[in-house]
C-alpha positions as CSV (number, residue, x, y, z in Angstrom):
1,M,-95.0,-95.4,34.3
2,S,-98.2,-94.1,34.1
3,E,-100.1,-92.7,30.7
4,Q,-99.9,-89.3,32.8
5,S,-96.8,-89.0,33.7
6,L,-95.5,-90.1,30.0
7,R,-98.1,-87.0,28.8
8,Q,-96.2,-85.2,31.1
9,D,-93.6,-86.0,29.9
10,E,-94.5,-85.3,26.2
11,R,-95.1,-82.0,27.3
12,R,-91.8,-81.3,29.1
13,Q,-89.8,-82.5,26.2
14,E,-91.8,-80.0,23.7
15,P,-91.0,-76.2,23.5
16,H,-93.1,-73.4,24.0
17,P,-94.6,-71.8,21.1
18,K,-93.1,-68.6,21.5
19,T,-89.8,-69.6,21.6
20,Q,-90.0,-72.0,18.6
21,S,-87.2,-71.6,15.5
22,P,-88.2,-70.5,11.9
23,A,-89.3,-73.3,10.0
24,H,-86.3,-74.5,7.9
25,V,-86.9,-74.0,3.8
26,D,-85.0,-76.3,2.3
27,A,-85.0,-74.3,-1.6
28,G,-83.5,-78.0,-3.2
29,D,-87.3,-79.8,-2.3
30,A,-89.1,-77.8,-4.7
31,G,-90.9,-79.1,-8.1
32,Y,-91.1,-82.7,-7.4
33,S,-94.1,-84.8,-8.0
34,K,-95.6,-87.1,-5.2
35,S,-94.9,-90.4,-7.2
36,L,-93.9,-93.0,-5.3
37,K,-96.8,-94.9,-3.3
38,A,-96.5,-96.9,0.3
39,R,-95.9,-100.1,-1.8
40,H,-92.6,-98.1,-3.2
41,V,-91.3,-97.0,-0.1
42,N,-92.1,-100.5,1.1
43,M,-89.7,-102.5,-1.5
44,I,-87.0,-99.0,-1.1
45,A,-87.2,-100.2,2.8
46,I,-87.0,-104.0,2.2
47,G,-84.5,-103.8,-0.9
48,G,-81.9,-101.0,0.4
49,A,-81.2,-104.0,3.6
50,I,-80.7,-106.7,1.1
51,G,-77.9,-106.9,-1.4
52,T,-75.3,-109.0,-3.3
53,G,-74.0,-109.0,1.1
54,L,-76.1,-111.5,1.9
55,F,-76.7,-113.1,-1.7
56,L,-73.1,-113.0,-2.6
57,G,-70.7,-112.1,0.3
58,A,-71.9,-114.2,3.3
59,G,-70.1,-117.2,1.6
60,G,-66.8,-115.5,2.0
61,R,-67.6,-114.4,6.2
62,L,-69.0,-117.8,6.3
63,H,-65.9,-119.7,6.1
64,N,-63.6,-117.2,7.5
65,A,-65.6,-115.7,10.7
66,G,-67.6,-119.6,11.0
67,P,-71.2,-120.0,12.2
68,S,-70.2,-116.1,14.3
69,L,-71.7,-114.6,11.3
70,F,-74.9,-114.0,12.4
71,I,-73.6,-112.2,15.6
72,A,-72.2,-110.0,13.6
73,Y,-74.9,-109.2,10.6
74,A,-77.0,-109.4,14.1
75,V,-75.2,-106.2,16.1
76,C,-74.6,-103.9,12.7
77,G,-77.9,-104.8,11.9
78,V,-79.2,-103.1,15.1
79,F,-76.7,-99.8,14.5
80,A,-78.0,-99.5,10.7
81,F,-82.1,-99.8,12.8
82,L,-80.9,-97.0,14.7
83,V,-79.4,-94.5,12.0
84,V,-82.5,-95.2,9.8
85,R,-84.6,-94.5,13.0
86,A,-82.7,-91.6,13.7
87,L,-83.9,-90.6,9.5
88,G,-87.1,-91.2,10.3
89,E,-87.5,-88.3,13.2
90,L,-85.2,-85.7,11.1
91,V,-88.1,-86.8,8.0
92,L,-90.8,-86.4,10.7
93,H,-89.5,-83.5,12.0
94,R,-89.3,-82.2,7.6
95,P,-89.7,-84.5,5.2
96,S,-86.9,-84.0,2.5
97,S,-85.2,-85.4,-0.2
98,G,-82.0,-83.8,0.2
99,A,-82.9,-85.8,3.1
100,F,-79.1,-86.2,6.0
101,V,-77.6,-83.8,3.5
102,S,-80.4,-80.7,4.0
103,Y,-80.4,-81.7,7.9
104,A,-76.6,-81.5,8.1
105,R,-77.3,-77.4,6.5
106,E,-80.1,-77.2,8.9
107,F,-78.3,-78.0,11.9
108,L,-75.2,-78.3,11.6
109,G,-74.5,-75.7,9.2
110,E,-72.9,-75.7,5.4
111,K,-69.6,-77.0,6.1
112,G,-71.7,-79.6,7.5
113,A,-73.7,-80.0,4.1
114,F,-71.1,-79.7,1.8
115,V,-69.1,-82.9,4.1
116,A,-72.0,-85.0,4.5
117,G,-73.0,-84.2,0.4
118,W,-69.4,-85.7,-1.1
119,M,-69.0,-88.0,1.0
120,Y,-72.7,-89.5,0.4
121,F,-71.5,-89.2,-3.5
122,L,-68.2,-90.8,-2.9
123,N,-69.6,-93.8,-1.2
124,W,-72.5,-94.1,-4.3
125,A,-70.0,-92.9,-7.1
126,T,-67.5,-95.6,-5.9
127,T,-70.1,-98.3,-5.4
128,G,-72.2,-97.9,-8.9
129,I,-68.0,-98.7,-10.6
130,A,-68.6,-101.9,-8.3
131,D,-72.1,-102.3,-9.0
132,I,-71.5,-102.2,-13.1
133,T,-68.6,-104.2,-12.0
134,A,-70.4,-106.7,-10.8
135,V,-73.6,-106.9,-13.1
136,A,-70.1,-107.7,-15.6
137,T,-69.1,-110.3,-13.7
138,Y,-72.5,-111.9,-12.7
139,T,-73.1,-112.1,-16.1
140,H,-70.0,-113.7,-18.1
141,Y,-71.3,-117.0,-15.9
142,W,-73.5,-117.8,-19.0
143,G,-71.7,-119.1,-21.8
144,M,-73.8,-116.8,-24.0
145,F,-71.8,-113.2,-22.3
146,T,-68.1,-115.2,-22.0
147,D,-66.7,-113.6,-25.8
148,I,-68.0,-109.8,-24.3
149,P,-65.6,-107.6,-22.8
150,Q,-66.1,-106.9,-19.3
151,W,-66.3,-102.9,-20.1
152,V,-69.2,-104.1,-21.9
153,I,-71.7,-105.3,-20.6
154,A,-70.8,-102.8,-17.9
155,L,-71.7,-100.2,-20.2
156,I,-74.9,-101.6,-21.1
157,A,-76.1,-102.6,-17.4
158,L,-75.2,-98.2,-17.0
159,A,-77.4,-97.7,-20.0
160,V,-80.2,-99.2,-19.4
161,V,-80.2,-98.2,-15.2
162,L,-79.4,-94.7,-16.4
163,A,-82.6,-94.2,-18.7
164,V,-84.6,-95.6,-16.2
165,N,-84.5,-93.0,-13.5
166,L,-84.0,-90.1,-16.1
167,I,-87.7,-90.7,-17.6
168,S,-89.8,-90.4,-14.1
169,V,-89.4,-91.3,-10.0
170,K,-92.5,-93.1,-10.9
171,F,-90.3,-95.3,-12.9
172,F,-87.6,-95.9,-10.6
173,G,-90.4,-97.2,-8.0
174,E,-91.7,-99.7,-10.2
175,M,-87.9,-101.1,-11.4
176,E,-86.4,-100.5,-7.4
177,F,-90.0,-102.5,-6.1
178,W,-89.7,-105.1,-8.6
179,F,-85.9,-105.7,-7.8
180,A,-87.1,-106.1,-4.1
181,I,-90.0,-109.0,-4.8
182,I,-87.0,-111.4,-6.5
183,K,-85.0,-110.3,-4.5
184,V,-86.9,-111.4,-1.0
185,G,-88.7,-114.2,-3.6
186,A,-85.3,-115.9,-3.0
187,L,-85.0,-115.0,-0.2
188,V,-88.5,-117.1,1.0
189,T,-87.8,-119.7,-1.2
190,F,-84.4,-120.9,-0.6
191,M,-85.7,-120.4,3.7
192,A,-88.2,-122.8,2.5
193,I,-85.9,-125.7,1.6
194,G,-83.6,-125.1,4.2
195,I,-86.0,-125.3,6.9
196,F,-87.6,-128.2,4.8
197,L,-84.0,-130.1,5.0
198,L,-83.3,-129.5,8.5
199,V,-86.7,-130.7,9.2
200,T,-86.5,-133.9,7.4
201,R,-82.4,-134.3,8.3
202,H,-81.4,-134.9,4.8
203,P,-78.0,-135.5,3.9
204,I,-76.5,-132.1,2.2
205,D,-72.4,-133.7,1.0
206,G,-72.6,-136.5,3.3
207,N,-73.6,-134.7,6.3
208,T,-76.9,-134.3,8.4
209,P,-78.2,-130.9,9.3
210,G,-79.0,-129.5,12.8
211,P,-77.4,-127.9,15.4
212,G,-74.5,-129.9,15.7
213,M,-73.2,-128.7,12.1
214,I,-71.9,-125.7,14.5
215,F,-71.3,-127.6,17.6
216,D,-69.5,-130.5,15.9
217,H,-67.5,-128.2,13.4
218,G,-65.7,-126.0,16.5
219,G,-68.6,-124.2,17.8
220,V,-70.0,-120.8,17.6
221,F,-65.9,-119.4,17.0
222,P,-64.4,-121.7,15.5
223,H,-61.2,-119.4,14.8
224,G,-61.6,-117.3,18.1
225,V,-63.5,-113.8,18.3
226,L,-61.2,-111.7,15.5
227,P,-61.9,-113.1,12.7
228,M,-66.1,-112.2,13.6
229,L,-64.6,-108.9,14.6
230,L,-62.8,-108.4,11.5
231,V,-65.7,-109.6,8.5
232,V,-67.8,-106.3,10.4
233,Q,-66.6,-104.0,7.8
234,G,-67.9,-106.1,5.3
235,V,-70.9,-106.2,7.2
236,V,-71.7,-102.5,7.1
237,F,-71.2,-102.5,4.0
238,A,-74.2,-105.0,3.0
239,Y,-77.0,-102.6,4.6
240,A,-75.4,-99.4,2.8
241,S,-78.9,-98.1,1.2
242,V,-80.9,-98.4,3.9
243,E,-80.7,-95.1,4.6
244,L,-82.5,-94.2,0.8
245,V,-86.3,-94.4,2.3
246,G,-85.3,-91.2,4.2
247,V,-84.4,-89.5,0.5
248,A,-87.4,-91.1,-0.8
249,A,-89.4,-89.0,1.7
250,G,-89.1,-86.3,-0.2
251,E,-90.9,-87.7,-3.3
252,T,-94.1,-89.2,-0.7
253,E,-97.7,-88.6,0.3
254,N,-98.2,-89.1,3.3
255,P,-94.8,-89.3,4.7
256,E,-95.6,-88.8,8.7
257,K,-98.2,-92.6,7.4
258,I,-95.8,-94.5,5.3
259,M,-92.7,-93.7,6.7
260,P,-92.6,-95.4,10.6
261,K,-94.6,-98.7,9.0
262,A,-90.9,-99.2,6.3
263,I,-88.8,-98.1,8.6
264,N,-89.7,-100.6,11.7
265,S,-90.1,-102.8,9.4
266,I,-86.3,-102.9,8.4
267,M,-86.1,-104.8,11.8
268,W,-87.4,-107.6,11.4
269,R,-86.4,-108.4,8.4
270,V,-82.8,-108.0,9.6
271,A,-83.5,-110.5,11.9
272,L,-85.1,-113.3,9.3
273,F,-83.2,-112.2,6.8
274,Y,-80.0,-111.9,7.4
275,V,-79.5,-113.5,11.3
276,G,-82.2,-116.0,10.1
277,S,-79.9,-117.0,6.7
278,V,-77.2,-117.5,8.4
279,V,-78.0,-119.5,11.3
280,L,-80.2,-121.9,8.9
281,L,-76.9,-122.2,6.6
282,S,-74.9,-123.1,9.2
283,M,-76.9,-125.8,10.7
284,L,-77.2,-127.0,7.0
285,M,-73.4,-128.0,6.0
286,P,-70.6,-127.0,7.9
287,Y,-69.3,-123.8,7.1
288,T,-65.6,-124.9,6.6
289,S,-68.1,-125.6,2.9
290,Y,-69.0,-121.9,2.4
291,A,-66.4,-119.8,-0.3
292,D,-65.5,-116.7,-1.2
293,G,-66.9,-116.2,-4.5
294,Q,-69.4,-118.5,-4.8
295,S,-73.2,-117.4,-3.4
296,P,-73.7,-119.6,-0.7
297,F,-77.2,-120.5,-1.2
298,V,-75.9,-121.8,-4.1
299,T,-73.2,-124.4,-2.5
300,V,-76.6,-126.1,-0.5
301,L,-79.2,-126.1,-4.1
302,S,-76.0,-127.2,-5.5
303,N,-74.6,-129.5,-3.3
304,I,-78.4,-131.4,-2.8
305,G,-79.3,-131.5,-6.7
306,V,-81.2,-128.8,-7.4
307,P,-81.1,-128.3,-11.2
308,S,-79.6,-124.5,-12.2
309,A,-79.1,-123.1,-9.1
310,G,-76.4,-121.4,-10.1
311,A,-78.0,-119.9,-12.8
312,V,-81.4,-118.8,-10.6
313,M,-78.5,-117.6,-8.0
314,N,-76.6,-115.6,-10.4
315,L,-80.3,-113.7,-12.3
316,V,-81.4,-113.3,-8.1
317,V,-77.0,-111.3,-7.6
318,L,-77.4,-109.5,-11.2
319,T,-80.5,-108.3,-9.5
320,A,-78.9,-107.1,-6.6
321,A,-76.6,-105.1,-7.8
322,M,-79.0,-103.3,-10.8
323,S,-81.0,-102.8,-8.2
324,S,-77.9,-101.0,-6.2
325,L,-76.8,-99.0,-9.4
326,N,-80.6,-97.8,-9.4
327,S,-80.7,-96.4,-5.9
328,G,-77.3,-94.7,-6.6
329,L,-78.5,-92.7,-8.9
330,Y,-81.8,-91.8,-7.6
331,S,-80.3,-90.8,-4.8
332,T,-77.6,-89.3,-5.5
333,G,-79.3,-86.9,-8.2
334,R,-81.4,-85.6,-5.2
335,I,-79.0,-84.7,-2.8
336,L,-76.6,-82.5,-5.1
337,R,-79.3,-81.0,-6.5
338,S,-80.2,-80.0,-2.7
339,M,-76.5,-79.2,-2.5
340,A,-76.4,-76.9,-5.9
341,K,-79.0,-74.3,-4.5
342,S,-77.2,-73.5,-1.7
343,G,-73.8,-73.7,-3.9
344,S,-71.9,-76.5,-2.9
345,A,-72.4,-78.5,-5.9
346,P,-72.2,-77.8,-9.3
347,R,-74.7,-75.3,-11.0
348,F,-76.4,-77.6,-13.6
349,T,-76.9,-80.7,-10.8
350,G,-79.5,-78.7,-9.9
351,V,-81.2,-78.9,-13.0
352,M,-84.4,-80.3,-13.0
353,S,-86.8,-81.9,-16.0
354,R,-90.2,-81.9,-17.1
355,T,-90.7,-84.4,-15.7
356,H,-89.2,-83.1,-12.1
357,V,-86.6,-85.1,-11.9
358,P,-83.1,-83.9,-11.5
359,Y,-81.2,-85.2,-14.2
360,G,-77.6,-83.0,-13.3
361,G,-77.1,-85.2,-10.9
362,I,-77.9,-88.7,-12.0
363,L,-76.0,-87.4,-15.4
364,L,-72.7,-86.4,-13.0
365,T,-72.7,-90.2,-10.5
366,A,-73.2,-91.5,-13.8
367,F,-70.0,-90.3,-15.5
368,F,-68.2,-91.5,-12.7
369,C,-69.8,-94.4,-13.2
370,V,-68.7,-94.2,-16.7
371,L,-64.8,-94.4,-15.4
372,G,-65.6,-97.3,-14.1
373,V,-66.7,-98.9,-17.0
374,V,-62.7,-97.8,-18.0
375,L,-61.7,-99.2,-15.2
376,N,-63.1,-102.5,-15.4
377,Y,-61.6,-102.2,-18.9
378,A,-58.4,-101.7,-17.7
379,A,-58.3,-103.8,-14.8
380,P,-61.4,-106.3,-14.9
381,S,-59.8,-108.0,-12.3
382,K,-59.0,-105.6,-9.6
383,A,-62.1,-102.7,-10.2
384,F,-64.9,-104.4,-8.0
385,E,-61.3,-105.0,-5.4
386,I,-60.6,-101.4,-5.8
387,V,-63.7,-98.5,-5.6
388,L,-65.3,-101.0,-2.8
389,N,-63.1,-99.9,0.5
390,F,-64.2,-96.5,-0.6
391,A,-67.2,-96.9,-0.2
392,A,-67.3,-98.3,2.8
393,I,-65.6,-94.8,4.1
394,G,-68.2,-93.5,2.5
395,I,-71.0,-95.1,4.1
396,L,-69.6,-95.1,7.7
397,S,-69.6,-91.0,6.8
398,T,-72.8,-90.9,6.2
399,W,-74.6,-92.5,9.0
400,A,-72.5,-90.5,10.8
401,M,-73.4,-87.6,9.3
402,I,-77.1,-88.6,10.0
403,M,-76.7,-89.5,14.0
404,L,-74.3,-85.7,14.3
405,C,-77.6,-84.2,13.3
406,H,-80.3,-86.2,15.0
407,L,-77.3,-86.0,18.7
408,V,-77.8,-81.4,18.0
409,F,-81.5,-81.7,17.0
410,W,-82.3,-83.8,20.4
411,R,-80.3,-80.7,21.6
412,K,-82.8,-77.6,20.1
413,A,-85.1,-79.7,21.0
414,K,-84.1,-80.1,24.9
415,A,-83.8,-76.2,24.2
416,G,-87.4,-75.5,23.1
417,L,-86.3,-74.4,20.0
418,V,-87.4,-77.7,17.3
419,R,-90.4,-80.0,18.6
420,R,-89.5,-83.6,18.1
421,P,-92.3,-85.9,16.8
422,G,-94.3,-88.8,18.2
423,Y,-92.0,-91.1,16.1
424,R,-88.5,-91.2,17.7
425,L,-85.0,-92.7,18.6
426,P,-85.3,-93.8,21.5
427,G,-82.4,-93.8,24.5
428,S,-81.1,-90.2,23.3
429,P,-78.3,-89.1,23.4
430,F,-76.5,-92.0,24.5
431,T,-77.9,-94.1,21.2
432,E,-76.4,-91.4,19.3
433,I,-72.9,-91.6,20.8
434,I,-72.7,-95.1,21.2
435,T,-73.5,-95.8,17.6
436,I,-70.5,-92.8,16.2
437,A,-68.1,-94.4,18.7
438,F,-68.9,-98.0,17.0
439,L,-68.7,-96.7,13.6
440,T,-65.7,-95.4,15.0
441,S,-65.0,-98.7,15.4
442,V,-65.2,-100.3,12.5
443,L,-62.3,-97.8,10.8
444,V,-60.4,-99.1,13.5
445,L,-60.9,-102.9,12.3
446,M,-60.6,-102.1,8.4
447,W,-56.9,-101.1,9.4
448,A,-56.6,-103.7,11.6
449,D,-57.5,-106.2,8.9
450,G,-54.7,-104.8,7.0
451,G,-54.1,-105.0,3.3
452,P,-56.2,-103.1,1.1
453,S,-58.6,-101.9,3.7
454,R,-55.7,-100.3,5.8
455,L,-54.5,-98.3,2.5
456,T,-58.5,-96.9,2.1
457,V,-57.8,-95.7,6.0
458,M,-54.8,-94.5,5.4
459,A,-55.8,-92.4,2.3
460,L,-58.5,-90.9,4.5
461,P,-56.0,-87.8,5.1
462,A,-55.7,-87.2,1.1
463,I,-60.2,-87.6,1.5
464,V,-60.6,-84.7,4.4
465,L,-58.0,-82.5,2.3
466,A,-59.9,-83.0,-0.9
467,L,-62.6,-81.8,0.8
468,V,-61.2,-79.1,3.1
469,L,-60.5,-77.2,-0.4
470,G,-63.0,-77.6,-2.1
471,W,-64.7,-75.8,1.1
472,F,-62.9,-73.1,0.0
473,G,-63.8,-73.2,-3.5
474,V,-67.0,-73.2,-3.1
475,R,-67.5,-71.3,-0.2
476,G,-68.2,-68.3,-1.3
477,R,-70.4,-69.2,-3.8
478,V,-72.5,-70.8,-0.3
479,N,-71.6,-67.6,1.8
480,G,-73.0,-65.3,-1.8
481,R,-76.6,-67.4,-1.4
482,R,-77.5,-66.7,1.9
């Protein structure tokens, strides 16, 4: 296509100035400081794409699905990128700390914003419980902490991250920056060691690394395609929080310049760190050597005699869990403030401190995490499993709402009511429709998996009922603010 025809296509999609609707204003965006720098946003994007799902969860998934796990990571990574790319276009349309809740309000109405906000809160409230449970579990790895009750460690972890979030957004950004540095540094170091072992064909536990490690143990699909499909739900959760970069845009100077670079970098990071790591792990040892509950990286390093490999990787996984908790408190504080200003969240969640921190919403999320501390006290061995599946439901609904918002945004742009920025989600409207269909299929896979996953899907009617009752409880206040 020539440059002239491209410009003509751009003009066809731009609305006539007289038909353009007034800019949407979100009262929840007022009062924030623009303290997040480009390096913070870039590392927030990295941190959102790399977490415990890779460092710890990949071991059990490799054992169950075999080398085909890299296909699941690649497919889910593409959809995660499309979601954050859609959010990126909405951010450049109008940066907002309320992110997709603010866009749901603009394009889907107050009911859409209510559903988007509270399902996102469900995601992070349950993820926060999982995170503090993980921190306590990983801390018990070291003998000096084994006598400390799990719930005490969980409470200390929550208190530390809560304090950081309440000080200022700059402290949050710095904490997330260094958390991401640790995670990336650990992955790069392991991949360098793995490539060296692969090139030199250094034996590992009696096996010679190479592509033959895959094909000599049943191939890419040693148990068929179904096991690979069933791990998709866990892989989606591994990518949860990539949308955090959109929330951070509201406290960033020059988001038009920073956001496209940060979002575009997510794709190659997914390809390198997730897909590349799984392929490398599959060529270093048989997939049956990896196990649930142990980091696959520790499995490899321990078998080549690296001293304290387990302790080092345990520290990295601990860092990933703290990073996730840090992100959850940050993002829900901003989302709840946007909702409070419209009347769909408690008034106190809209309160902001003198340091421009929406501490009301942060404290509400922390309160639910405290319930997780109680869960750690009552059922320490089951706390993680109980909440993890509800977090998956929350992230699926959040991603679906982002794509629905973008679909309506695209339709309004076609009707000449809004103008799309130059940075766009490619393939609209088919991209949105295919992504929503994929997210729906994950629910089907959760049902097919049985066990806790099926119970979570069965709980959906109760979640819908709670949302309906909640809306009837707040709609008078919401309508009164219009």
